[in-house]
Structure formats: C-alpha cells, structure tokens
C-alpha positions in Angstrom: -42.8 32.3 -14.3 -40.9 33.7 -11.5 -40.7 32.8 -8.0 -40.5 35.4 -5.0 -36.7 35.7 -5.7 -37.4 36.8 -9.3 -35.4 33.5 -10.5 -36.8 31.7 -13.4 -38.5 28.3 -12.7 -37.2 25.4 -14.6 -39.9 23.4 -16.1 -39.5 19.6 -15.7 -39.6 19.2 -19.5 -36.4 21.2 -19.5 -34.5 18.9 -17.2 -32.3 16.4 -19.1 -31.3 13.0 -17.7 -27.6 12.4 -16.8 -26.0 9.8 -19.0 -24.2 7.1 -17.1 -21.5 7.3 -19.8 -21.0 11.1 -19.2 -17.4 11.1 -17.8 -17.7 14.7 -16.7 -20.3 13.7 -14.1 -19.0 13.7 -10.5 -19.3 10.3 -8.7 -19.4 9.8 -5.0 -16.0 8.5 -5.1 -14.7 11.8 -6.5 -12.6 13.6 -3.8 -14.4 16.9 -4.6 -17.7 15.5 -3.2 -16.6 13.1 -0.5 -17.6 14.0 3.1 -14.6 15.0 5.3 -14.3 13.0 8.6 -13.2 15.3 11.4 -11.0 14.6 14.7 -12.1 17.7 16.8 -10.0 19.9 18.8 -9.7 18.3 22.1 -9.7 14.7 21.0 -6.6 12.6 21.7 -6.3 9.5 19.6 -3.6 6.8 19.6 -3.4 3.9 17.3 -3.7 2.9 13.4 -6.3 4.7 11.1 -6.9 3.5 7.4 -9.7 4.7 5.2 -10.5 6.2 1.7 -11.5 9.8 1.6 -10.7 13.1 3.4 -9.7 13.7 7.1 -9.6 17.0 8.9 -7.3 16.8 12.2 -7.9 19.5 14.9 -7.1 17.2 17.7 -4.1 15.1 18.5 -3.4 11.8 16.6 -0.3 9.7 17.6 0.2 6.4 15.5 -0.2 5.7 11.8 -2.8 7.0 9.4 -3.4 6.0 5.7 -5.7 8.3 4.0 -6.3 9.8 0.7 -6.1 13.5 1.9 -5.5 14.8 5.3 -5.7 18.5 6.5 -3.9 19.2 9.8 -5.7 22.1 11.3 -4.4 25.0 13.2 -4.9 23.3 16.7 -4.0 19.9 15.0 -1.1 17.6 15.9 0.0 14.5 14.2 2.8 12.5 15.5 3.7 9.3 13.7 3.7 7.7 10.3 1.5 9.4 7.7 0.8 8.0 4.2 -1.5 10.1 2.1 -1.9 11.4 -1.4 -2.2 15.0 -0.3 -1.2 16.5 3.1 -2.1 20.1 3.9 -0.4 21.4 7.2 -1.6 24.3 9.2 -0.8 23.0 12.6 2.2 20.5 13.7 3.2 17.5 12.0 6.0 15.3 13.3 7.3 11.7 12.4 7.4 10.2 8.9 5.5 11.3 5.8 4.9 9.8 2.4 2.8 11.8 0.0 2.4 13.1 -3.5 1.8 16.6 -2.6 2.6 18.5 0.6 1.3 21.9 1.3 2.7 23.9 4.2 0.4 27.0 5.2 1.7 29.9 7.1 2.7 29.2 10.8 2.5 25.4 10.0 5.4 23.4 11.6 6.9 20.2 10.2 9.5 18.1 11.7 9.7 14.8 10.0 11.2 12.5 7.3 9.2 13.5 4.4 8.9 11.7 1.0 7.0 14.0 -1.6 6.6 14.5 -5.2 5.7 18.2 -4.9 5.8 20.7 -2.2 4.2 24.2 -1.7 5.2 26.5 1.2 3.8 29.7 2.5 6.0 32.4 4.0 6.1 31.7 7.8 6.0 27.8 7.5 8.7 25.8 9.1 10.1 22.5 8.0 12.9 20.4 9.5 14.2 16.8 8.9 15.0 14.7 5.9 13.3 15.7 2.6 13.3 13.2 -0.4 11.7 14.3 -3.6 10.5 11.5 -5.8 9.6 13.8 -8.8 12.3 13.7 -11.5 12.6 16.7 -13.8 13.2 15.7 -17.3 14.7 18.4 -19.5 
C-alpha cells in the first residue's frame, strides 16, 4: 500500500522492538539528541551557571559557566570563567577557558587564558592570550 506521497506504509508486524541491551540506540543523555538551552540576543546575564547539556549563547554572559558544550553565537559575548568539554566560538570569548576541544569559526575573537586538548581554527578567526595544550603527542 502507498500513501499520497507514494511512500510504502510499514505494517505494525514489521516494527521490531528496541532491545534495552542494544548499545547503538541513542539515549536521552546522548549529546546528539539533548535539547539546547539558549540565551538569546539582547539578554544580559551575570552570575554562575552549571548544568549538563548544550548551551547556545547569543546574548551577553559575565561570570562562570560549567557545561558539556557551549556555542557562542555571532552576537554572543562570554566574559569570565568557562569550563566545558566542547567550546565553539563564532562571537567573542574573554576570560579563562578550560576545555577538551576549542573550535574557532571565521570572525570569532578569543582573548583568554585557554587550556585545551585540541583546537580547530578557521581563517579569519582571532586568538590572543595564554594557550596551554594538555594533549601530549606520543611518537
């Protein structure tokens, strides 16, 4: 049978239950399906912020953030202490950063003391400050 979009319709007898032992199934704690918290353009926050998950910053944040992954958007400004597994910068980042992976997009600006394991930079990004790499290459 076909629906109006000419796609085959799956019969309920063809649906297989998901095994709880199947490790390939994404869980709600998997970063790829977590919902992103957003601090919108125009918002100005000051203080400390700690949580598990993803954060997109388009506004201004001054203080300390501890999060799994943060993206500082084009209009975003972070000024303070940042502790995250992954930091993606499109806007401006100032202060102190401790991360596993730092990604700088074109036109991003970082003026900070940065401790990182890996760094990726696009042409046109700017970084200034003290950089400390924690990844040791074994030859």
